[in-house]
VOGU-3710 file (C-alpha; in Angstrom, 3 decimals, decimal comma):
1> mamdgfvrcn> -10,688/10,913/-21,137  -10,215/7,914/-18,853  -7,355/5,599/-17,830  -7,568/2,055/-16,471  -5,232/0,596/-13,885  -5,072/-1,111/-10,512  -4,761/0,348/-6,954  -1,795/-0,457/-4,722  -1,054/0,162/-1,066  0,045/3,579/0,224
11> ntwvpdsqdi> -2,586/5,425/-1,797  -1,057/4,879/-5,234  -2,263/3,226/-8,387  -0,566/1,933/-11,568  -2,041/2,660/-15,019  -2,295/-0,131/-17,626  -0,673/2,332/-20,038  2,710/3,710/-19,052  2,130/6,914/-20,990  2,361/9,941/-18,676
21> skavlggpll> -0,691/12,190/-18,543  -0,880/15,235/-16,245  -4,486/15,679/-17,365  -5,592/13,292/-14,671  -4,087/15,394/-11,801  -6,823/16,907/-9,768  -9,391/14,576/-11,280  -11,349/11,787/-9,543  -10,199/8,171/-9,119  -13,085/5,719/-9,583
31> gkdkgfigmn> -13,343/2,105/-8,459  -14,737/-0,859/-10,378  -18,219/0,016/-9,129  -17,726/3,588/-10,450  -17,614/4,828/-6,884  -15,367/7,745/-5,921  -12,129/6,532/-4,319  -10,088/9,742/-4,146  -8,394/12,574/-5,992  -5,276/12,193/-8,106
41> fsichdhdgt> -2,572/14,646/-7,106  0,901/13,648/-8,280  2,915/11,496/-10,696  5,886/9,425/-9,609  8,099/6,588/-10,706  9,190/3,493/-8,806  12,892/2,702/-8,889  12,241/0,089/-11,505  10,776/2,828/-13,695  7,079/1,902/-13,231
51> ltyaflptkl> 4,818/4,944/-13,603  2,439/5,452/-10,670  -0,080/8,043/-9,552  -0,609/9,082/-5,985  -4,121/9,953/-4,814  -5,741/11,409/-1,695  -8,363/8,949/-0,439  -11,948/10,094/0,292  -11,536/10,047/4,050  -8,446/12,158/4,118
61> lrkrlehfgi> -9,843/14,531/1,411  -12,927/15,162/3,538  -10,845/15,830/6,677  -8,737/18,379/4,793  -11,789/20,117/3,316  -13,358/20,323/6,785  -10,081/21,590/8,309  -9,861/24,485/5,848  -13,493/25,402/6,264  -14,397/24,530/2,678
71> lnpkhlhfrg> -16,664/21,623/3,406  -19,692/21,888/5,693  -22,321/19,048/5,788  -25,116/21,690/5,333  -23,473/24,391/3,244  -21,018/24,319/0,386  -19,431/27,763/-0,380  -17,524/27,684/-3,643  -17,295/31,491/-3,953  -15,948/34,168/-1,700
81> yslpkgvssi> -13,410/31,708/-0,316  -10,790/33,330/1,918  -7,755/31,859/3,644  -8,644/30,043/6,943  -7,626/31,581/10,234  -3,895/31,166/10,818  -3,078/30,551/7,115  -1,002/33,427/5,657  0,070/32,054/2,256  -0,326/29,346/-0,329
91> ipsvngelln> 2,688/27,187/-1,232  3,626/27,786/-4,884  3,929/24,856/-7,317  5,174/24,202/-10,812  3,047/22,031/-13,178  0,963/20,923/-10,255  3,906/19,646/-8,244  4,951/21,112/-4,888  8,460/22,480/-4,776  11,045/21,064/-2,246
101> hfeerfgell> 8,528/18,768/-0,521  9,341/16,186/2,091  8,576/13,169/-0,085  11,595/13,736/-2,309  14,383/11,164/-2,058  18,146/11,650/-2,310  21,162/9,482/-2,718  20,869/5,681/-2,634  18,265/3,710/-0,732  18,468/0,759/1,630
111> awkgypygdp> 15,355/-1,151/2,605  14,834/-3,698/5,379  14,473/-7,447/4,816  10,948/-8,153/3,676  10,412/-4,665/2,260  7,106/-5,055/0,327  7,514/-2,426/-2,399  10,391/-3,869/-4,520  14,126/-3,355/-4,150  14,736/0,407/-4,143
121> akscrnrvwy> 18,521/-0,032/-4,390  18,744/-2,594/-7,173  20,279/-0,186/-9,573  23,152/0,896/-7,243  24,675/-2,321/-5,971  28,260/-1,421/-5,417  27,829/2,031/-4,017  27,119/3,830/-0,685  25,503/1,092/1,431  27,904/-1,575/0,011
131> qlpkevatni> 30,899/0,509/1,015  29,745/0,799/4,623  30,501/-2,082/7,044  27,488/-4,285/7,652  27,437/-3,459/11,355  27,404/0,248/10,568  24,400/-0,171/8,229  22,629/-2,214/10,886  23,239/0,321/13,622  22,079/3,206/11,414
141> srrvvslasf> 18,873/1,280/10,538  18,062/1,016/14,305  18,793/4,585/15,322  17,690/6,768/12,466  13,905/7,679/12,508  11,561/9,922/10,607  9,483/12,511/12,474  6,467/14,611/11,466  4,583/17,330/13,331  0,920/17,973/12,761
151> ngfvrffaci> -1,577/20,711/13,440  -4,749/18,673/13,603  -4,752/16,539/10,482  -2,471/18,793/8,534  1,234/18,032/8,439  3,359/20,989/9,595  6,876/19,629/9,028  8,755/16,437/8,471  12,429/15,637/9,185  14,917/13,000/10,349
161> gliikwhgsk> 16,057/12,224/13,871  18,785/10,226/15,599  18,150/8,130/18,640  20,837/8,963/21,226  21,906/7,937/24,746  21,049/10,635/27,187  23,719/11,987/29,488  23,787/12,560/33,227  21,156/10,064/34,259  19,635/6,672/33,470
171> atrtviltsa> 16,796/8,085/31,404  13,908/5,692/31,005  12,624/7,111/27,722  13,947/6,755/24,195  15,388/10,171/23,261  15,778/11,589/19,702  18,051/14,377/18,517  16,463/16,345/15,634  15,950/19,750/14,067  13,905/22,383/15,900
181> slvnccnddk> 12,270/23,193/12,555  9,934/20,410/13,498  8,144/22,720/15,849  9,367/26,210/14,885  6,676/28,674/13,698  7,543/29,886/10,188  9,621/33,041/10,243  9,025/33,426/13,917  11,072/33,309/17,121  8,913/30,749/18,899
191> idsnltievf> 7,514/27,248/18,651  3,948/26,138/17,932  2,803/24,451/21,157  -0,335/23,079/19,490  1,581/20,612/17,271  1,549/16,880/17,865  4,663/14,775/16,950  4,732/11,314/15,371  7,879/9,160/15,117  8,400/6,185/12,768
201> lppnqrscgt> 11,080/3,472/12,898  10,520/0,994/10,057  9,241/-1,468/9,473  6,374/-1,094/11,945  7,247/0,875/15,082  5,390/4,154/15,590  4,935/6,383/18,578  3,787/9,791/19,672  6,672/12,158/20,659  7,019/14,805/23,364
211> lefynlnyni> 9,154/17,863/22,877  11,585/17,995/25,745  14,034/20,629/24,677  14,600/23,034/21,818  17,241/25,675/20,979  16,294/27,884/18,055  19,706/29,498/18,068  21,256/26,257/16,813  18,085/24,563/15,437  18,322/21,698/17,858
221> aivslkknfn> 15,483/19,767/19,449  15,182/16,738/21,764  12,025/14,580/21,446  11,187/11,692/23,782  8,898/8,775/22,863  5,725/8,129/24,870  6,161/4,427/23,947  9,705/3,104/23,727  10,865/1,367/20,569  12,325/-2,149/20,591
231> avrpedifsk> 15,753/-3,250/19,411  17,141/0,248/19,070  20,894/1,055/19,103  21,213/4,608/20,442  24,237/6,679/19,394  26,438/7,862/22,272  27,233/11,397/21,087  28,621/12,276/24,526  31,325/9,611/24,335  34,771/11,021/25,097
241> tvqepsekvv> 36,182/9,015/22,238  35,626/11,543/19,529  36,985/11,247/15,943  37,498/13,952/13,438  35,599/13,677/10,147  37,206/11,074/7,879  38,233/11,710/4,250  34,780/10,570/3,152  31,556/11,176/5,108  27,983/9,936/4,582
251> aigrdtrlgp> 24,730/11,947/5,001  21,831/9,766/6,168  18,064/10,216/5,771  14,834/8,260/5,616  12,096/8,289/3,039  9,158/9,901/4,906  6,508/7,893/3,072  7,743/4,295/2,945  10,716/4,385/5,307  13,825/3,067/3,462
261> lmatignvkr> 17,129/4,655/4,443  18,807/7,184/2,129  22,541/7,915/1,938  24,951/10,035/-0,036  28,747/10,278/0,119  30,835/13,447/0,216  33,670/15,306/1,871  33,835/17,942/4,629  34,725/21,254/2,984  37,194/23,835/4,239
271> gkkgckldck> 35,491/27,144/4,833  31,809/28,094/4,408  31,765/29,678/0,966  28,300/29,343/-0,583  26,515/28,623/2,768  23,220/30,522/2,967  22,777/30,034/6,692  24,597/32,755/8,637  25,782/30,804/11,662  29,463/30,742/12,475
281> nlklstckin> 29,328/27,251/14,018  28,055/25,492/10,882  30,331/23,530/8,596  29,767/22,210/5,055  29,950/18,861/3,321  29,633/18,011/-0,330  26,967/15,390/0,387  23,927/16,054/-1,839  20,695/15,974/0,088  17,358/17,783/-0,079
291> kagiggplin> 14,650/18,957/2,332  13,943/15,283/3,307  17,432/15,098/4,915  16,920/17,884/7,495  17,906/16,621/10,968  19,646/13,554/9,659  23,132/12,489/10,854  26,391/12,970/9,086  28,637/10,003/9,880  32,168/8,709/9,234
301> fdgsfvgmnf> 32,572/5,342/7,430  33,072/3,652/10,821  29,585/4,969/11,791  30,762/7,611/14,249  28,595/10,696/14,466  30,032/13,845/12,794  27,062/16,259/13,037  23,470/17,023/12,116  22,502/18,070/8,563  20,441/21,064/7,463
311> ydgseatpfl> 19,342/22,175/4,014  19,607/25,595/2,464  19,081/24,806/-1,266  22,730/25,331/-2,184  25,215/22,900/-3,657  26,784/22,104/-0,291  25,051/20,733/2,825  25,413/22,697/6,100  25,788/20,705/9,275  26,170/21,484/12,961
321> prhkivevls> 29,287/19,637/14,258  29,049/17,030/17,011  31,117/19,074/19,508  28,757/22,048/19,275  25,639/19,843/19,783  27,238/18,248/22,801  28,208/21,615/24,202  24,633/22,903/23,916  23,029/19,817/25,352  25,535/19,598/28,184
331> risvrerrkt> 24,522/23,056/29,447  20,976/21,830/30,160  19,879/22,119/33,763  16,607/22,478/35,660  17,367/26,115/36,413  18,354/27,128/32,983  16,667/30,327/31,866  16,130/31,840/28,487  19,209/33,434/26,934  20,122/35,252/23,773
341> gglcpshtgi> 23,184/35,707/21,567  24,862/34,032/18,641  21,656/33,779/16,651  21,447/32,350/13,152  19,132/34,535/10,966  17,594/31,482/9,385  16,851/29,930/12,850  16,502/33,177/14,787  15,105/32,877/18,221  15,795/32,772/21,873
351> mvrlmyiglm> 17,652/30,061/23,784  15,013/28,154/25,600  15,068/25,745/28,408  14,545/22,005/28,685  11,629/20,431/30,379  14,396/18,530/31,995  12,451/16,888/34,770  10,252/15,092/32,194  13,278/13,370/30,705  15,292/12,520/33,822
361> ypsvlegvss> 12,507/11,866/36,272  9,391/11,012/34,237  7,596/9,643/37,346  7,554/13,106/38,898  5,313/14,354/36,110  2,820/11,466/36,035  -0,648/12,893/36,212  0,364/16,472/35,547  2,129/16,207/32,226  -0,948/17,516/30,387
371> klmln> -0,748/20,767/32,414  2,794/21,557/31,455  3,273/24,136/28,744  6,362/25,579/27,049  6,153/29,271/27,746
//
């Protein structure tokens, strides 16, 4: 069987017929000259209901085959394939679709002016983003970023981050508060020091990131940018003017593929009934997010920072309150050593130190930064 259509940007194509067919998944995508363009791997719908197929282009497909040792320019081994070194399991899927992947969206979307992929929020005009003051929405758009960590060409993790003002010094680098899951080895008490970090602030600002601090006890990480972003509005989480969560709170995220903001409204719950993360400092909100919202901020309607969101697959959303984040970050010092205690089973690990000098006095590390390693 064959289907006709036209290719769009971001490695997607739209079929002439809007009839869904999973039979094309895993099959080749051919151009007008019958040349191989890539491999079809998922079905999705735009917010206007248009059916689209995502494909892995030839260049990326080759890189992945080479990375996993399947493709060799001289030898092709289709039998006797074993898992590559360092790979311990295969992610399960249902009907060819990965479960709980980072490309899922939640809540209602807000795109920037000139967004080239249609209006993602046209069906939800008088809801989340239209309830927030315009200045709050603008501030959020200039301080919430998406991050991804990579092992070579393979993405390890993706999450959300909040650009913050650093305390105690006039730091020269842009600093991002995010989840330590970005660099945490799966089911392990350490980080993967071989990972590279990429940061994206739509519409077109990208930079490599440097891990400056992580605390696996509370699943907190601080990432600095190697190249500062323009027109950002950092959140001052250390401000002494702290407000309690309002009656309604908003969980914020970013689409990891195209970049529009995501938001959902809820309330802060009393108690922790139903929370799957065993950490006494976590609280819960009724905001509905998914894996794509990990590390994103929970805010009041006036834009003030309430805490950082996590995801455990339950009906409620766990978050680490602002005061606990500030408490942990305020303890950072050059002499801080590894400590233990108060561990969350889902983020188990040791309390590790900040490469503090790199943040506060970057000039000290010029020329030797490549020699530094997180022990």
